[in-house]
DSSP file (Angstrom, degrees, kcal/mol; ACC not computed):
  #  RESIDUE AA STRUCTURE BP1 BP2  ACC     N-H-->O    O-->H-N    N-H-->O    O-->H-N    TCO  KAPPA ALPHA  PHI   PSI    X-CA   Y-CA   Z-CA
    1    1 A M              0   0    0      0, 0.0    63,-0.1     0, 0.0     3,-0.0   0.000 360.0 360.0 360.0 127.3  -11.0    9.2  -18.6
    2    2 A P        -     0   0    0      0, 0.0     2,-0.7     0, 0.0     0, 0.0  -0.287 360.0-107.1 -59.6 148.9  -14.3   10.8  -17.3
    3    3 A T        +     0   0    0      2,-0.1     0, 0.0     0, 0.0     0, 0.0  -0.716  51.1 159.4 -82.4 113.7  -14.6   14.5  -17.8
    4    4 A L        -     0   0    0     -2,-0.7     2,-2.7    63,-0.1    63,-0.1  -0.909  54.7 -98.8-127.7 158.1  -14.2   16.4  -14.5
    5    5 A P        +     0   0    0      0, 0.0    -2,-0.1     0, 0.0     3,-0.0  -0.391  62.1 163.7 -74.4  68.3  -13.3   20.0  -13.9
    6    6 A L        -     0   0    0     -2,-2.7     2,-0.1     1,-0.1    62,-0.0  -0.652  45.7-103.3 -89.3 146.7   -9.7   19.2  -13.2
    7    7 A P    >>  -     0   0    0      0, 0.0     4,-2.5     0, 0.0     3,-1.0  -0.420  38.9-111.1 -62.7 141.7   -7.1   22.0  -13.2
    8    8 A A  H 3> S+     0   0    0      1,-0.3     4,-2.4     2,-0.2     5,-0.2   0.823 115.0  49.6 -48.2 -45.0   -5.0   21.7  -16.4
    9    9 A P  H 3> S+     0   0    0      0, 0.0     4,-1.7     0, 0.0    -1,-0.3   0.849 112.8  48.5 -70.9 -27.3   -1.8   20.5  -14.8
   10   10 A V  H <> S+     0   0    0     -3,-1.0     4,-2.5     2,-0.2     5,-0.2   0.941 111.9  48.3 -68.6 -51.3   -3.6   17.8  -12.8
   11   11 A E  H  X S+     0   0    0     -4,-2.5     4,-2.0     1,-0.2    -1,-0.2   0.889 113.4  48.3 -57.3 -41.3   -5.5   16.6  -16.0
   12   12 A S  H  X S+     0   0    0     -4,-2.4     4,-2.8    -5,-0.2    -1,-0.2   0.883 109.7  53.2 -69.0 -37.9   -2.1   16.6  -17.9
   13   13 A A  H  X S+     0   0    0     -4,-1.7     4,-2.4    -5,-0.2    -2,-0.2   0.919 109.7  46.8 -64.9 -43.2   -0.4   14.7  -15.1
   14   14 A L  H  X S+     0   0    0     -4,-2.5     4,-2.4     2,-0.2    49,-0.3   0.890 113.1  49.8 -67.3 -38.1   -3.1   12.0  -15.1
   15   15 A R  H  X S+     0   0    0     -4,-2.0     4,-1.2    -5,-0.2    -2,-0.2   0.949 110.7  49.6 -61.8 -46.4   -2.9   11.7  -18.9
   16   16 A A  H ><>S+     0   0    0     -4,-2.8     5,-2.7     1,-0.2     3,-0.7   0.929 112.3  47.2 -59.0 -48.9    0.9   11.4  -18.8
   17   17 A A  H ><5S+     0   0    0     -4,-2.4     3,-1.3     1,-0.3    -1,-0.2   0.918 111.8  50.1 -61.9 -42.7    0.7    8.7  -16.2
   18   18 A N  H 3<5S+     0   0    0     -4,-2.4    -1,-0.3     1,-0.3    -2,-0.2   0.671 112.3  49.0 -67.0 -17.5   -1.9    6.8  -18.1
   19   19 A S  T <<5S-     0   0    0     -4,-1.2    -1,-0.3    -3,-0.7    -2,-0.2   0.262 112.3-116.0-106.0  11.5    0.2    7.1  -21.2
   20   20 A D  T < 5 +     0   0    0     -3,-1.3     2,-1.0    41,-0.2    -3,-0.2   0.806  63.9 151.3  60.3  32.2    3.4    5.8  -19.6
   21   21 A D     >< +     0   0    0     -5,-2.7     4,-2.5     1,-0.2     5,-0.2  -0.696  15.2 169.2 -98.7  81.2    4.9    9.3  -20.3
   22   22 A V  H  > S+     0   0    0     -2,-1.0     4,-2.5     1,-0.2    -1,-0.2   0.928  79.5  45.1 -60.8 -48.3    7.6    9.8  -17.5
   23   23 A E  H  > S+     0   0    0      2,-0.2     4,-2.0     1,-0.2    -1,-0.2   0.854 112.4  51.4 -68.2 -35.6    9.2   12.9  -19.1
   24   24 A G  H  4 S+     0   0    0      2,-0.2     4,-0.5     1,-0.2    -1,-0.2   0.908 111.5  49.2 -59.3 -45.1    5.7   14.4  -19.8
   25   25 A F  H >< S+     0   0    0     -4,-2.5     3,-1.1     1,-0.2    -2,-0.2   0.919 111.5  48.3 -61.2 -45.6    4.8   13.8  -16.2
   26   26 A L  H >< S+     0   0    0     -4,-2.5     3,-2.2     1,-0.2    -1,-0.2   0.883 100.7  64.5 -63.5 -38.5    8.0   15.4  -14.9
   27   27 A A  T 3< S+     0   0    0     -4,-2.0    -1,-0.2     1,-0.3    -2,-0.2   0.640  93.2  64.3 -62.4 -14.7    7.7   18.4  -17.1
   28   28 A L  T <  S+     0   0    0     -3,-1.1    73,-3.2    -4,-0.5    -1,-0.3   0.549  89.7  83.7 -86.7  -7.8    4.5   19.4  -15.1
   29   29 A F  E <  S-a  101   0A   0     -3,-2.2    73,-0.2    71,-0.2     2,-0.1  -0.594  85.4-109.1 -94.9 158.8    6.3   19.9  -11.9
   30   30 A T  E >   -     0   0A   0     71,-2.3     3,-2.0    -2,-0.2    -1,-0.1  -0.357  42.4-100.6 -70.4 162.5    8.2   23.0  -10.7
   31   31 A E  E 3  S+     0   0A   0      1,-0.3    14,-0.7    13,-0.1    -1,-0.1   0.865 126.9  38.3 -57.6 -37.9   12.0   22.6  -10.6
   32   32 A D  E 3  S+     0   0A   0     12,-0.2    -1,-0.3    13,-0.1    12,-0.1   0.057  90.7 151.5-102.7  27.9   11.9   22.0   -6.8
   33   33 A G  E <   -     0   0A   0     -3,-2.0    11,-3.2    10,-0.1     2,-0.4  -0.053  30.1-148.5 -57.0 159.4    8.6   19.9   -6.9
   34   34 A V  E     -aB 103  43A   0     68,-1.5    70,-2.3     9,-0.2     2,-0.4  -0.968  12.4-161.4-134.5 141.0    7.9   17.2   -4.3
   35   35 A V  E     -aB 104  42A   0      7,-2.2     7,-3.1    -2,-0.4     2,-0.5  -1.000   9.4-162.9-122.3 129.5    6.1   13.9   -4.3
   36   36 A T  E     -aB 105  41A   0     68,-2.6    70,-2.9    -2,-0.4     2,-0.6  -0.966   7.2-177.0-112.4 120.4    5.1   12.5   -1.0
   37   37 A D  E >  S-aB 106  40A   0      3,-3.3     3,-1.7    -2,-0.5    70,-0.1  -0.873  70.9 -40.0-125.2  98.2    4.3    8.8   -1.0
   38   38 A W  T 3  S-     0   0    0     68,-1.0     3,-0.1    -2,-0.6    -1,-0.1   0.878 124.7 -38.7  54.0  44.0    3.1    7.5    2.4
   39   39 A G  T 3  S+     0   0    0      1,-0.3     2,-0.5    67,-0.2    -1,-0.3   0.189 115.4 111.5  97.8 -19.5    5.6    9.5    4.3
   40   40 A R  E <   -B   37   0A   0     -3,-1.7    -3,-3.3     2,-0.0     2,-0.4  -0.787  56.1-149.3 -92.7 130.9    8.5    9.1    1.9
   41   41 A E  E     -B   36   0A   0     -2,-0.5     2,-0.5    -5,-0.2    -5,-0.2  -0.864  12.8-168.9-110.9 134.8    9.5   12.4    0.1
   42   42 A F  E     -B   35   0A   0     -7,-3.1    -7,-2.2    -2,-0.4     2,-0.4  -0.980  14.8-161.7-123.6 120.0   11.0   12.7   -3.3
   43   43 A R  E  >  +B   34   0A   0     -2,-0.5     4,-1.1    -9,-0.2    -9,-0.2  -0.804  45.2   2.1-111.2 140.5   12.4   16.1   -4.2
   44   44 A G  H  > S-     0   0    0    -11,-3.2     4,-2.7    -2,-0.4     5,-0.2   0.149  94.6 -70.7  76.1 163.1   13.2   17.7   -7.6
   45   45 A R  H  > S+     0   0    0    -14,-0.7     4,-2.4     1,-0.2    -1,-0.2   0.811 131.7  54.9 -64.5 -29.3   12.7   16.2  -11.0
   46   46 A D  H  > S+     0   0    0      2,-0.2     4,-2.1     1,-0.2    -1,-0.2   0.965 111.3  43.8 -67.2 -49.9   15.5   13.6  -10.5
   47   47 A G  H  X S+     0   0    0     -4,-1.1     4,-1.7     1,-0.2    -2,-0.2   0.895 115.0  48.2 -61.9 -40.3   14.1   12.3   -7.3
   48   48 A I  H  X S+     0   0    0     -4,-2.7     4,-3.3     2,-0.2    -1,-0.2   0.890 108.3  56.3 -63.9 -39.0   10.6   12.2   -8.7
   49   49 A R  H  X S+     0   0    0     -4,-2.4     4,-2.7    -5,-0.2     5,-0.2   0.921 107.2  47.9 -56.2 -45.9   11.9   10.4  -11.8
   50   50 A E  H  X S+     0   0    0     -4,-2.1     4,-1.9     2,-0.2     5,-0.2   0.921 116.0  43.6 -64.2 -44.7   13.4    7.6   -9.8
   51   51 A W  H  X S+     0   0    0     -4,-1.7     4,-3.4     2,-0.2     5,-0.5   0.950 113.6  52.9 -62.9 -49.1   10.1    7.2   -7.7
   52   52 A C  H  X S+     0   0    0     -4,-3.3     6,-2.1     1,-0.2     4,-1.9   0.921 112.1  43.6 -56.9 -51.2    8.0    7.5  -10.9
   53   53 A K  H  < S+     0   0    0     -4,-2.7    -1,-0.2     4,-0.2    -2,-0.2   0.865 122.2  37.7 -63.3 -38.4    9.9    4.7  -12.7
   54   54 A A  H  < S+     0   0    0     -4,-1.9    -2,-0.2    -5,-0.2    -1,-0.2   0.862 134.9  12.2 -82.8 -38.0   10.1    2.4   -9.8
   55   55 A E  H  < S+     0   0    0     -4,-3.4    -3,-0.2    -5,-0.2    -2,-0.2   0.347 127.2  25.1-131.9   6.0    6.6    2.9   -8.1
   56   56 A F  S ><>S+     0   0    0     -4,-1.9     3,-1.2    -5,-0.5     5,-1.1   0.346 125.3  13.3-134.4 -92.7    4.3    4.8  -10.3
   57   57 A I  G > 5S+     0   0    0     -5,-0.3     3,-1.8     1,-0.3    -4,-0.2   0.842 122.4  63.0 -58.9 -37.0    4.5    5.0  -14.1
   58   58 A G  G 3 5S+     0   0    0     -6,-2.1    -1,-0.3     1,-0.3    -5,-0.1   0.689  98.5  55.5 -63.7 -21.2    6.9    2.1  -14.2
   59   59 A R  G < 5S-     0   0    0     -3,-1.2    25,-2.6    -7,-0.4    26,-0.3   0.061 119.7-110.1 -97.8  22.5    4.3   -0.1  -12.7
   60   60 A K  T < 5 -     0   0    0     -3,-1.8    -3,-0.2    23,-0.2    -2,-0.1   0.880  48.7-166.7  49.5  46.5    1.9    0.7  -15.5
   61   61 A V      < -     0   0    0     -5,-1.1     2,-0.4    22,-0.2    22,-0.3  -0.276  10.6-160.5 -59.1 140.8   -0.4    2.8  -13.3
   62   62 A T  E     -C   82   0A   0     20,-2.4    20,-3.0   -43,-0.1     2,-0.5  -0.999   4.7-163.7-125.1 138.6   -3.8    3.7  -14.6
   63   63 A L  E     -C   81   0A   0     -2,-0.4    18,-0.2   -49,-0.3   -45,-0.1  -0.978   8.2-175.7-124.6 118.3   -5.7    6.6  -12.9
   64   64 A E  E     -C   80   0A   0     16,-1.9    16,-2.8    -2,-0.5     2,-0.2  -0.952  23.1-137.3-116.2 109.7   -9.4    7.2  -13.4
   65   65 A P  E     +C   79   0A   0      0, 0.0    14,-0.3     0, 0.0     3,-0.1  -0.423  27.9 170.3 -65.7 131.8  -10.6   10.3  -11.7
   66   66 A M  E     -     0   0A   0     12,-3.7     2,-0.3     1,-0.4    13,-0.2   0.719  65.8  -3.3-110.8 -29.6  -13.9    9.9   -9.9
   67   67 A A  E     -C   78   0A   0     11,-1.4    11,-2.4   -63,-0.1    -1,-0.4  -0.979  57.0-159.8-158.7 155.8  -14.2   13.3   -7.9
   68   68 A V  E     -C   77   0A   0     -2,-0.3     2,-0.4     9,-0.2     9,-0.2  -0.997   2.5-169.2-141.7 144.1  -12.2   16.4   -7.4
   69   69 A S  E     -C   76   0A   0      7,-2.1     7,-2.9    -2,-0.3     2,-0.4  -0.998   9.9-152.6-131.8 140.2  -12.3   19.1   -4.7
   70   70 A M  E     +C   75   0A   0     -2,-0.4     2,-0.3     5,-0.2     5,-0.2  -0.923  16.5 173.0-115.1 138.1  -10.5   22.4   -4.7
   71   71 A K  E >   -C   74   0A   0      3,-2.3     3,-1.8    -2,-0.4     2,-0.3  -0.885  69.1 -56.2-138.7 102.2   -9.4   24.4   -1.8
   72   72 A G  T 3  S-     0   0    0     -2,-0.3    -1,-0.0     1,-0.2    23,-0.0  -0.451 123.0 -14.7  63.5-122.5   -7.3   27.5   -2.8
   73   73 A H  T 3  S+     0   0    0     -2,-0.3    23,-3.6    -3,-0.1     2,-0.5   0.173 119.0  98.0 -99.2  18.4   -4.3   26.1   -4.8
   74   74 A K  E <   -CD  71  95A   0     -3,-1.8    -3,-2.3    21,-0.2     2,-0.5  -0.941  50.9-170.5-111.9 119.7   -4.9   22.5   -3.7
   75   75 A A  E     -CD  70  94A   0     19,-2.7    19,-3.0    -2,-0.5     2,-0.6  -0.943   5.1-163.3-108.7 121.3   -6.8   20.0   -5.8
   76   76 A T  E     -CD  69  93A   0     -7,-2.9    -7,-2.1    -2,-0.5     2,-0.5  -0.921  10.5-165.6-103.4 122.1   -7.7   16.7   -4.1
   77   77 A V  E     -CD  68  92A   0     15,-2.7    15,-2.6    -2,-0.6     2,-0.5  -0.932  13.3-149.9-116.8 124.7   -8.6   14.0   -6.6
   78   78 A S  E     -CD  67  91A   0    -11,-2.4   -12,-3.7    -2,-0.5   -11,-1.4  -0.788  31.3-177.6 -89.8 130.2  -10.3   10.8   -5.7
   79   79 A L  E     -CD  65  90A   0     11,-3.4    11,-2.3    -2,-0.5     2,-0.7  -0.870  36.8-129.7-132.9 151.2   -9.2    8.1   -8.2
   80   80 A R  E     -CD  64  89A   0    -16,-2.8   -16,-1.9    -2,-0.3     2,-0.4  -0.947  37.7-155.5 -95.0 116.1   -9.7    4.5   -9.2
   81   81 A V  E     +CD  63  88A   0      7,-3.6     7,-2.8    -2,-0.7     2,-0.3  -0.806  19.6 167.0-102.8 132.1   -6.1    3.1   -9.4
   82   82 A G  E     +C   62   0A   0    -20,-3.0   -20,-2.4    -2,-0.4     2,-0.3  -0.764  22.6  93.1-127.6 179.4   -5.1    0.1  -11.6
   83   83 A G  S    S-     0   0    0    -22,-0.3   -23,-0.2    -2,-0.3   -22,-0.2  -0.886  88.4 -48.0 131.0-159.2   -1.9   -1.3  -12.7
   84   84 A S  S    S+     0   0    0    -25,-2.6     2,-0.2    -2,-0.3   -24,-0.1   0.338 117.0  36.4 -96.5  11.7    0.5   -3.9  -11.5
   85   85 A S  S    S+     0   0    0    -26,-0.3   -30,-0.0     1,-0.2   -29,-0.0  -0.736 111.2   1.1-142.1-169.8    0.7   -2.7   -7.9
   86   86 A D  S    S-     0   0    0     -2,-0.2     2,-0.3     1,-0.1    -1,-0.2   0.269  72.7-179.3 -21.3 104.3   -1.5   -1.2   -5.3
   87   87 A T        +     0   0    0     -3,-0.1    -5,-0.2    -4,-0.1    -1,-0.1  -0.764  29.2  60.7-115.5 162.9   -5.0   -1.0   -7.0
   88   88 A G  E    S-D   81   0A   0     -7,-2.8    -7,-3.6    -2,-0.3     2,-0.2  -0.838  91.4 -15.4 123.3-162.4   -8.4    0.3   -5.8
   89   89 A P  E     +D   80   0A   0      0, 0.0     2,-0.3     0, 0.0    -9,-0.2  -0.482  66.1 164.2 -77.1 147.8   -9.6    3.7   -4.7
   90   90 A S  E     -D   79   0A   0    -11,-2.3   -11,-3.4    -2,-0.2     2,-0.4  -0.988  28.6-135.2-157.2 155.9   -7.1    6.3   -3.7
   91   91 A D  E     -D   78   0A   0     -2,-0.3    16,-2.3   -13,-0.2    17,-1.1  -0.969  15.3-173.2-116.9 133.4   -6.8   10.0   -3.1
   92   92 A I  E     -DE  77 106A   0    -15,-2.6   -15,-2.7    -2,-0.4     2,-0.4  -0.992  11.1-152.1-127.3 130.4   -4.0   12.3   -4.4
   93   93 A A  E     -DE  76 105A   0     12,-2.5    12,-3.0    -2,-0.4     2,-0.5  -0.842   9.4-162.8-102.7 132.5   -3.6   16.0   -3.4
   94   94 A F  E     -DE  75 104A   0    -19,-3.0   -19,-2.7    -2,-0.4     2,-0.6  -0.967   5.6-157.3-116.5 117.5   -2.0   18.3   -5.9
   95   95 A T  E     -DE  74 103A   0      8,-3.1     7,-3.0    -2,-0.5     8,-1.6  -0.875  20.7-150.1 -97.2 122.7   -0.6   21.7   -4.8
   96   96 A L  E     - E   0 101A   0    -23,-3.6     2,-0.3    -2,-0.6     5,-0.2  -0.650  21.2-171.6 -97.3 147.5   -0.5   24.0   -7.8
   97   97 A E  E >  S- E   0 100A   0      3,-2.6     3,-1.1    -2,-0.3     2,-0.4  -0.838  70.8 -58.8-134.3  91.5    1.9   26.9   -8.5
   98   98 A G  T 3  S-     0   0    0     -2,-0.3    -1,-0.0     1,-0.2    -2,-0.0  -0.574 120.0 -16.0  67.1-123.9    0.6   28.6  -11.6
   99   99 A D  T 3  S+     0   0    0     -2,-0.4     2,-0.3    -3,-0.1    -1,-0.2   0.094 127.2  75.7 -97.0  20.0    0.6   26.1  -14.4
  100  100 A R  E <  S- E   0  97A   0     -3,-1.1    -3,-2.6   -90,-0.0     2,-0.6  -0.851  80.4-113.0-128.6 161.9    2.9   23.6  -12.6
  101  101 A I  E     +aE  29  96A   0    -73,-3.2   -71,-2.3    -2,-0.3    -5,-0.2  -0.869  24.6 179.4 -99.4 126.7    2.6   21.1   -9.7
  102  102 A A  E    S+     0   0A   0     -7,-3.0   -68,-1.5    -2,-0.6     2,-0.3   0.788  72.3   9.7 -91.3 -31.1    4.6   22.0   -6.6
  103  103 A R  E     -aE  34  95A   0     -8,-1.6    -8,-3.1   -70,-0.2     2,-0.4  -0.990  54.8-166.9-152.1 140.1    3.6   19.1   -4.6
  104  104 A M  E     -aE  35  94A   0    -70,-2.3   -68,-2.6    -2,-0.3     2,-0.5  -0.994  16.5-169.1-125.7 121.5    1.8   15.8   -5.2
  105  105 A E  E     -aE  36  93A   0    -12,-3.0   -12,-2.5    -2,-0.4     2,-0.9  -0.943  19.0-147.4-119.6 115.1    0.7   13.8   -2.1
  106  106 A L  E     +aE  37  92A   0    -70,-2.9   -68,-1.0    -2,-0.5   -14,-0.2  -0.712  33.1 163.4 -78.9 109.9   -0.5   10.3   -2.1
  107  107 A I              0   0    0    -16,-2.3   -15,-0.2    -2,-0.9    -1,-0.2   0.448 360.0 360.0-115.3  -3.6   -2.9   10.6    0.9
  108  108 A G              0   0    0    -17,-1.1   -16,-0.1     0, 0.0    -2,-0.1   0.427 360.0 360.0 174.7 360.0   -5.4    7.7    0.8
């Protein structure tokens, strides 16, 4: 993974996803964390776990960060996505709450 100035929880989330570590990925979210995947919302660790297994880490996703921008507590990461499903460039926005992820939005 290229070295970019990623916030620690974002870097850890990308590493967990690339390592097929569902539980490590979930541990980075707040208790009431949210994932938004093209208008569908998954709340709390149980909801995120089901989404993650079916549509993210469960599909052997690989995420290579290409750029990052920060605005307040929100990091938007441009990625090269690989795996057994939707591949190519994508953007994911992470809203941070301290050292945890409060919201992860697949935005493009």
